[in-house]
N, CA, C and O of each residue as an XYZ file, in Angstrom:
488
protein
N    -185.890    -75.068    154.626
C    -186.000    -75.377    156.050
C    -187.198    -74.624    156.637
O    -187.326    -73.411    156.476
N    -188.054    -75.358    157.307
C    -189.240    -74.765    157.894
C    -188.900    -74.139    159.241
O    -188.226    -74.746    160.074
N    -189.376    -72.920    159.436
C    -189.198    -72.261    160.716
C    -190.488    -71.575    161.125
O    -191.137    -70.918    160.311
N    -190.857    -71.729    162.383
C    -191.937    -70.968    163.011
C    -191.305    -70.234    164.174
O    -190.789    -70.859    165.101
N    -191.340    -68.905    164.135
C    -190.656    -68.100    165.139
C    -191.666    -67.229    165.856
O    -192.267    -66.331    165.267
N    -191.845    -67.511    167.145
C    -192.788    -66.739    167.965
C    -192.106    -65.514    168.558
O    -190.894    -65.489    168.777
N    -192.923    -64.506    168.808
C    -192.452    -63.310    169.499
C    -193.640    -62.652    170.189
O    -194.796    -62.976    169.916
N    -193.328    -61.716    171.095
C    -194.384    -60.946    171.728
C    -194.706    -61.330    173.159
O    -195.527    -60.674    173.799
N    -194.084    -62.369    173.671
C    -194.337    -62.749    175.049
C    -193.721    -61.761    176.022
O    -192.983    -60.857    175.631
N    -194.039    -61.950    177.304
C    -193.483    -61.071    178.320
C    -194.256    -61.146    179.610
O    -195.074    -62.042    179.820
N    -193.980    -60.179    180.479
C    -194.639    -60.071    181.778
C    -195.720    -58.999    181.696
O    -195.468    -57.884    181.238
N    -196.917    -59.344    182.141
C    -198.032    -58.396    182.105
C    -198.860    -58.562    183.377
O    -198.925    -59.650    183.949
N    -199.484    -57.486    183.807
C    -200.335    -57.542    184.994
C    -201.693    -58.141    184.650
O    -202.131    -58.075    183.501
N    -202.356    -58.722    185.635
C    -203.718    -59.221    185.390
C    -204.604    -58.122    184.811
O    -204.574    -56.972    185.248
N    -205.395    -58.520    183.809
C    -206.236    -57.559    183.110
C    -205.570    -56.908    181.911
O    -206.223    -56.212    181.134
N    -204.270    -57.133    181.759
C    -203.542    -56.541    180.656
C    -203.673    -57.329    179.366
O    -204.396    -58.323    179.294
N    -202.956    -56.863    178.343
C    -203.024    -57.466    177.007
C    -201.629    -57.709    176.447
O    -200.668    -57.016    176.779
N    -201.557    -58.708    175.597
C    -200.352    -58.992    174.817
C    -200.787    -59.484    173.452
O    -201.870    -60.050    173.298
N    -199.936    -59.265    172.461
C    -200.166    -59.859    171.146
C    -198.954    -60.687    170.765
O    -197.836    -60.182    170.654
N    -199.203    -61.962    170.568
C    -198.153    -62.864    170.111
C    -198.159    -62.934    168.588
O    -199.210    -62.845    167.953
N    -196.977    -63.093    168.018
C    -196.828    -63.271    166.578
C    -196.033    -64.535    166.311
O    -195.173    -64.927    167.100
N    -196.332    -65.158    165.197
C    -195.578    -66.336    164.757
C    -195.306    -66.162    163.266
O    -196.220    -66.214    162.442
N    -194.054    -65.958    162.942
C    -193.651    -65.778    161.552
C    -193.185    -67.113    160.984
O    -192.316    -67.773    161.553
N    -193.765    -67.496    159.872
C    -193.447    -68.778    159.246
C    -192.606    -68.582    158.006
O    -192.781    -67.608    157.274
N    -191.685    -69.512    157.767
C    -190.888    -69.510    156.545
C    -190.660    -70.955    156.122
O    -190.702    -71.875    156.938
N    -190.420    -71.130    154.833
C    -190.155    -72.469    154.314
C    -191.394    -73.304    154.060
O    -191.291    -74.497    153.776
N    -192.577    -72.683    154.160
C    -193.819    -73.405    153.899
C    -194.710    -72.560    152.999
O    -194.508    -71.354    152.852
N    -195.704    -73.219    152.401
C    -196.737    -72.481    151.654
C    -197.800    -72.111    152.681
O    -198.770    -72.843    152.876
N    -197.613    -70.996    153.320
C    -198.390    -70.615    154.495
C    -199.889    -70.639    154.214
O    -200.678    -71.034    155.072
N    -200.274    -70.222    153.032
C    -201.700    -70.053    152.743
C    -202.486    -71.355    152.750
O    -203.714    -71.317    152.831
N    -201.830    -72.499    152.670
C    -202.545    -73.773    152.673
C    -202.426    -74.496    154.015
O    -202.859    -75.639    154.163
N    -201.835    -73.810    154.979
C    -201.626    -74.404    156.294
C    -202.699    -73.960    157.277
O    -203.110    -72.800    157.269
N    -203.162    -74.898    158.141
C    -203.862    -74.463    159.335
C    -202.774    -74.005    160.309
O    -201.636    -74.471    160.246
N    -203.129    -73.109    161.191
C    -202.185    -72.623    162.192
C    -202.863    -72.624    163.558
O    -204.085    -72.524    163.659
N    -202.063    -72.737    164.588
C    -202.647    -72.755    165.915
C    -201.670    -72.312    166.978
O    -200.459    -72.253    166.766
N    -202.238    -72.005    168.129
C    -201.455    -71.679    169.314
C    -201.791    -72.696    170.405
O    -202.953    -73.029    170.640
N    -200.749    -73.170    171.050
C    -200.867    -74.057    172.203
C    -200.109    -73.429    173.355
O    -199.307    -72.516    173.155
N    -200.359    -73.911    174.553
C    -199.615    -73.415    175.709
C    -199.341    -74.550    176.682
O    -200.069    -75.540    176.743
N    -198.272    -74.373    177.436
C    -197.910    -75.354    178.434
C    -197.444    -74.643    179.703
O    -196.437    -73.934    179.708
N    -198.194    -74.850    180.760
C    -197.833    -74.292    182.054
C    -196.956    -75.288    182.802
O    -196.989    -76.480    182.496
N    -196.176    -74.830    183.769
C    -195.296    -75.732    184.523
C    -196.087    -76.875    185.158
O    -197.095    -76.651    185.828
N    -195.618    -78.092    184.937
C    -196.254    -79.254    185.530
C    -197.529    -79.698    184.866
O    -198.197    -80.612    185.350
N    -197.883    -79.060    183.755
C    -199.117    -79.414    183.059
C    -198.823    -79.839    181.630
O    -197.752    -79.570    181.086
N    -199.805    -80.511    181.039
C    -199.665    -80.921    179.637
C    -199.901    -79.735    178.706
O    -200.576    -78.769    179.064
N    -199.343    -79.827    177.529
C    -199.581    -78.811    176.512
C    -201.052    -78.871    176.107
O    -201.611    -79.951    175.917
N    -201.670    -77.700    175.978
C    -203.082    -77.642    175.638
C    -203.328    -76.672    174.492
O    -202.596    -75.706    174.280
N    -204.398    -76.982    173.764
C    -204.799    -76.129    172.653
C    -205.359    -74.808    173.170
O    -206.139    -74.778    174.122
N    -204.949    -73.725    172.531
C    -205.512    -72.408    172.846
C    -206.473    -71.966    171.745
O    -207.623    -71.619    172.014
N    -205.988    -71.983    170.501
C    -206.810    -71.530    169.378
C    -206.221    -72.038    168.077
O    -205.013    -72.248    167.964
N    -207.094    -72.232    167.094
C    -206.645    -72.607    165.762
C    -207.358    -71.763    164.716
O    -208.421    -71.196    164.969
N    -206.750    -71.693    163.538
C    -207.354    -70.969    162.424
C    -207.043    -71.732    161.142
O    -205.904    -72.134    160.907
N    -208.067    -71.928    160.319
C    -207.871    -72.645    159.068
C    -207.320    -71.703    158.000
O    -207.192    -70.498    158.215
N    -207.003    -72.277    156.859
C    -206.484    -71.467    155.757
C    -207.522    -70.454    155.285
O    -207.168    -69.401    154.755
N    -208.798    -70.770    155.475
C    -209.864    -69.862    155.046
C    -210.314    -68.923    156.156
O    -211.199    -68.092    155.953
N    -209.703    -69.056    157.326
C    -209.992    -68.114    158.396
C    -210.983    -68.581    159.450
O    -211.340    -67.806    160.337
N    -211.433    -69.818    159.378
C    -212.316    -70.329    160.430
C    -211.509    -70.546    161.706
O    -210.388    -71.054    161.670
N    -212.091    -70.156    162.821
C    -211.362    -70.195    164.088
C    -212.021    -71.117    165.103
O    -213.214    -71.412    165.027
N    -211.213    -71.562    166.047
C    -211.685    -72.410    167.133
C    -210.890    -72.041    168.375
O    -209.686    -71.795    168.298
N    -211.577    -72.001    169.539
C    -210.923    -71.571    170.771
C    -211.200    -72.549    171.907
O    -212.252    -73.186    171.960
N    -210.241    -72.652    172.805
C    -210.494    -73.345    174.063
C    -211.518    -72.538    174.858
O    -211.542    -71.310    174.790
N    -212.358    -73.239    175.610
C    -213.395    -72.557    176.377
C    -212.795    -71.532    177.339
O    -213.406    -70.497    177.604
N    -211.612    -71.815    177.858
C    -211.000    -70.947    178.866
C    -210.564    -69.592    178.310
O    -210.320    -68.664    179.081
N    -210.463    -69.463    176.991
C    -209.995    -68.200    176.409
C    -211.040    -67.531    175.526
O    -210.809    -66.431    175.025
N    -212.173    -68.171    175.331
C    -213.221    -67.587    174.480
C    -213.644    -66.228    175.009
O    -213.876    -66.053    176.205
N    -213.740    -65.272    174.096
C    -214.128    -63.921    174.485
C    -212.971    -63.060    174.945
O    -213.129    -61.848    175.092
N    -211.808    -63.656    175.177
C    -210.639    -62.885    175.622
C    -209.508    -62.904    174.591
O    -208.793    -61.915    174.429
N    -209.352    -64.033    173.897
C    -208.272    -64.191    172.922
C    -208.833    -64.198    171.511
O    -209.951    -64.656    171.276
N    -208.043    -63.684    170.572
C    -208.425    -63.699    169.161
C    -207.236    -64.144    168.322
O    -206.152    -63.567    168.401
N    -207.457    -65.178    167.518
C    -206.422    -65.633    166.594
C    -206.723    -65.064    165.218
O    -207.883    -64.976    164.813
N    -205.675    -64.678    164.503
C    -205.834    -64.150    163.146
C    -204.583    -64.483    162.352
O    -203.565    -64.896    162.906
N    -204.680    -64.293    161.045
C    -203.534    -64.599    160.201
C    -203.438    -63.586    159.078
O    -204.437    -63.004    158.655
N    -202.217    -63.388    158.604
C    -201.940    -62.524    157.463
C    -201.157    -63.371    156.472
O    -199.967    -63.623    156.659
N    -201.834    -63.806    155.418
C    -201.193    -64.704    154.457
C    -200.144    -63.994    153.607
O    -199.305    -64.652    152.994
N    -200.176    -62.681    153.560
C    -199.146    -61.937    152.822
C    -197.861    -61.851    153.629
O    -196.766    -61.828    153.068
N    -198.000    -61.803    154.948
C    -196.824    -61.723    155.812
C    -196.420    -63.076    156.376
O    -195.455    -63.172    157.134
N    -197.163    -64.137    156.006
C    -196.873    -65.485    156.532
C    -196.809    -65.478    158.054
O    -195.905    -66.060    158.653
N    -197.761    -64.826    158.655
C    -197.741    -64.647    160.101
C    -199.119    -64.931    160.700
O    -200.150    -64.564    160.135
N    -199.109    -65.588    161.846
C    -200.325    -65.804    162.629
C    -200.166    -65.065    163.951
O    -199.075    -64.999    164.516
N    -201.274    -64.512    164.432
C    -201.254    -63.694    165.631
C    -202.190    -64.279    166.687
O    -203.139    -64.999    166.376
N    -201.896    -63.952    167.929
C    -202.810    -64.253    169.024
C    -202.922    -63.001    169.887
O    -202.003    -62.661    170.632
N    -204.055    -62.325    169.776
C    -204.329    -61.168    170.616
C    -204.933    -61.667    171.914
O    -205.967    -62.334    171.910
N    -204.293    -61.347    173.018
C    -204.741    -61.818    174.322
C    -205.123    -60.626    175.186
O    -204.277    -59.799    175.523
N    -206.390    -60.542    175.539
C    -206.899    -59.458    176.364
C    -207.385    -60.001    177.707
O    -207.635    -61.197    177.863
N    -207.509    -59.094    178.660
C    -208.007    -59.460    179.994
C    -207.270    -60.692    180.532
O    -207.889    -61.662    180.969
N    -205.974    -60.631    180.491
C    -205.167    -61.782    180.898
C    -205.313    -62.066    182.370
O    -205.481    -61.166    183.193
N    -205.242    -63.357    182.678
C    -205.393    -63.850    184.053
C    -204.131    -64.611    184.448
O    -203.407    -65.096    183.578
N    -203.857    -64.721    185.752
C    -202.677    -65.503    186.172
C    -202.678    -66.923    185.612
O    -201.615    -67.490    185.362
N    -203.857    -67.496    185.414
C    -203.962    -68.845    184.867
C    -203.529    -68.948    183.412
O    -203.389    -70.053    182.887
N    -203.316    -67.820    182.758
C    -202.831    -67.825    181.374
C    -201.312    -67.928    181.307
O    -200.749    -68.045    180.218
N    -200.648    -67.885    182.446
C    -199.192    -67.984    182.472
C    -198.745    -69.331    181.930
O    -199.161    -70.381    182.421
N    -197.891    -69.291    180.913
C    -197.437    -70.511    180.246
C    -196.431    -70.148    179.169
O    -196.237    -68.976    178.847
N    -195.801    -71.162    178.623
C    -195.053    -70.992    177.385
C    -196.041    -71.237    176.241
O    -196.722    -72.262    176.206
N    -196.109    -70.303    175.325
C    -197.036    -70.383    174.195
C    -196.269    -70.818    172.953
O    -195.222    -70.267    172.613
N    -196.828    -71.829    172.287
C    -196.188    -72.413    171.110
C    -197.063    -72.220    169.877
O    -198.286    -72.350    169.935
N    -196.422    -71.913    168.783
C    -197.074    -71.830    167.482
C    -196.983    -73.204    166.809
O    -195.964    -73.887    166.911
N    -198.037    -73.592    166.136
C    -198.090    -74.888    165.449
C    -198.742    -74.695    164.086
O    -199.647    -73.875    163.933
N    -198.284    -75.446    163.108
C    -198.907    -75.350    161.796
C    -198.673    -76.609    160.991
O    -197.663    -77.293    161.156
N    -199.615    -76.903    160.122
C    -199.511    -78.064    159.257
C    -200.387    -77.910    158.036
O    -201.333    -77.123    158.058
N    -200.101    -78.637    156.972
C    -200.941    -78.530    155.774
C    -202.319    -79.124    156.019
O    -202.445    -80.158    156.676
N    -203.340    -78.482    155.499
C    -204.694    -78.985    155.664
C    -204.959    -80.208    154.795
O    -205.796    -81.044    155.136
N    -204.260    -80.314    153.695
C    -204.421    -81.483    152.823
C    -203.897    -82.721    153.540
O    -202.729    -82.754    153.928
N    -204.733    -83.737    153.725
C    -204.309    -84.909    154.500
C    -203.132    -85.656    153.880
O    -202.329    -86.246    154.603
N    -203.019    -85.639    152.556
C    -201.882    -86.331    151.920
C    -200.581    -85.587    152.210
O    -199.555    -86.202    152.502
N    -200.636    -84.260    152.128
C    -199.438    -83.479    152.439
C    -199.076    -83.617    153.918
O    -197.903    -83.705    154.278
N    -200.109    -83.633    154.767
C    -199.843    -83.793    156.199
C    -199.197    -85.144    156.477
O    -198.250    -85.233    157.258
N    -199.700    -86.187    155.845
C    -199.134    -87.526    156.064
C    -197.689    -87.597    155.596
O    -196.880    -88.343    156.147
N    -197.378    -86.815    154.576
C    -196.023    -86.851    154.026
C    -195.032    -86.080    154.876
O    -193.874    -86.476    155.003
N    -195.489    -84.977    155.458
C    -194.529    -84.116    156.140
C    -194.818    -83.785    157.577
O    -193.946    -83.291    158.292
N    -196.046    -84.054    158.016
C    -196.388    -83.754    159.397
C    -196.604    -82.278    159.640
O    -196.822    -81.508    158.705
N    -196.543    -81.886    160.905
C    -196.714    -80.494    161.255
C    -195.441    -79.951    161.897
O    -194.459    -80.672    162.078
N    -195.479    -78.677    162.233
C    -194.290    -77.999    162.723
C    -194.617    -77.191    163.980
O    -195.749    -76.754    164.187
N    -193.589    -77.008    164.810
C    -193.727    -76.257    166.051
C    -192.662    -75.178    166.148
O    -191.540    -75.343    165.670
N    -193.033    -74.072    166.777
C    -192.055    -73.063    167.113
C    -191.369    -73.399    168.422
O    -191.652    -74.421    169.047
N    -190.459    -72.518    168.827
C    -189.664    -72.785    170.023
C    -190.359    -72.317    171.299
O    -189.933    -72.669    172.399
N    -191.412    -71.537    171.166
C    -192.179    -71.088    172.320
C    -191.779    -69.710    172.795
O    -190.639    -69.277    172.630
N    -192.754    -69.026    173.393
C    -192.504    -67.716    173.991
C    -193.217    -67.667    175.346
O    -194.365    -68.095    175.469
N    -192.534    -67.149    176.340
C    -193.067    -67.155    177.703
C    -194.035    -65.991    177.905
O    -193.741    -64.846    177.563
N    -195.182    -66.314    178.464
C    -196.155    -65.308    178.887
C    -196.357    -65.478    180.388
O    -196.716    -66.557    180.858
N    -196.123    -64.405    181.130
C    -196.293    -64.435    182.582
C    -197.268    -63.342    182.981
O    -197.065    -62.168    182.670
N    -198.327    -63.736    183.672
C    -199.343    -62.788    184.127
C    -199.259    -62.731    185.652
O    -199.595    -63.689    186.348
N    -198.809    -61.603    186.140
C    -198.584    -61.474    187.579
C    -198.567    -60.011    187.973
O    -198.147    -59.146    187.204
N    -199.031    -59.750    189.188
C    -198.970    -58.394    189.704
C    -197.693    -58.197    190.525
O    -197.458    -57.108    191.049
């Protein structure tokens, strides 16, 4: 059974930092791309950052220079370090992952975690 379990969310003041973690089980983590998405109230879910199995990263323009995605293939965990947080970063953050091989992806699709709330407020 595949599970992606996020942790690390919470309430932080503007300018503060948080580190989100997503622990994966039931998958061959090292061959998966991983990513973080977020959804604010009344808005669509949007991409925050992704990381390939080889460590290449991609970020939404709104978080470039403030957020860093990383992964530890030994711990089957992906992280999102969030610095200089702004009220506009308030959202539920979701972990996402899927196999990079297109045949494996077509066979099984991708997976989502249950989400963790991040609130940036003074």
